C-alpha positions as CSV (number, residue, x, y, z in Angstrom):
1,X,28.3,86.6,172.8
2,X,32.0,87.0,172.7
3,X,33.7,89.6,170.6
4,X,35.5,87.0,168.5
5,X,32.1,85.9,167.1
6,X,31.3,89.5,166.2
7,X,34.7,90.1,164.6
8,X,34.5,86.8,162.6
9,X,31.0,87.6,161.3
10,X,31.3,91.4,161.1
11,X,29.5,91.7,157.8
12,X,26.4,90.2,159.4
13,X,26.7,92.3,162.5
14,X,27.2,95.6,160.5
15,X,23.5,95.9,159.9
16,X,22.8,95.4,163.6
17,X,25.4,98.0,164.5
18,X,23.9,100.4,162.0
19,X,20.5,99.9,163.6
20,X,22.0,100.8,167.0
21,X,24.2,103.6,165.9
22,X,22.4,105.1,162.9
23,X,24.8,108.0,162.4
24,X,27.6,105.6,161.5
25,X,28.1,105.1,157.8
26,X,28.6,101.9,156.0
27,X,32.1,102.9,155.1
28,X,32.9,103.7,158.7
29,X,31.6,100.3,159.8
30,X,33.5,98.6,157.1
31,X,36.7,100.3,158.3
32,X,36.0,99.1,161.9
33,X,36.3,95.5,160.5
34,X,34.9,94.1,163.7
35,X,37.6,95.6,165.9
36,X,36.0,96.5,169.2
37,X,38.4,99.3,170.1
38,X,37.9,100.8,166.6
39,X,34.1,100.7,167.1
40,X,34.5,102.3,170.6
41,X,36.6,105.2,169.2
42,X,34.2,105.7,166.3
43,X,31.2,105.9,168.6
44,X,32.9,108.3,170.9
45,X,33.9,110.6,168.1
46,X,30.7,110.4,166.1
47,X,28.4,110.9,169.1
48,X,30.7,113.1,171.2
49,X,30.4,110.9,174.3
50,X,32.9,109.8,176.9
51,X,34.7,106.4,176.6
52,X,32.7,105.0,179.6
53,X,29.4,105.8,177.9
54,X,30.5,104.3,174.6
55,X,31.8,101.2,176.4
56,X,28.4,100.8,178.1
57,X,26.6,101.2,174.8
58,X,28.7,98.4,173.3
59,X,28.2,96.2,176.3
60,X,24.4,96.7,176.1
61,X,24.5,96.0,172.3
62,X,26.5,92.8,172.9
63,X,23.9,91.6,175.5
64,X,21.0,92.4,173.1
65,X,22.6,90.3,170.3
66,X,23.8,87.3,172.3
């Protein structure tokens, strides 16, 4: 899956993102609006993890939904 597909269909992917990162609120995911860098920053902040870890989680999530 490429990120353009995610961004273009963000409303559909929001539920899958919520399953993966349950601490993220619907409002936060709406604000992300499919922007990968915004999701990365949100995961880092919400979970208190390093950028590399958040990046790996997003990559794993992308693979799982491709």
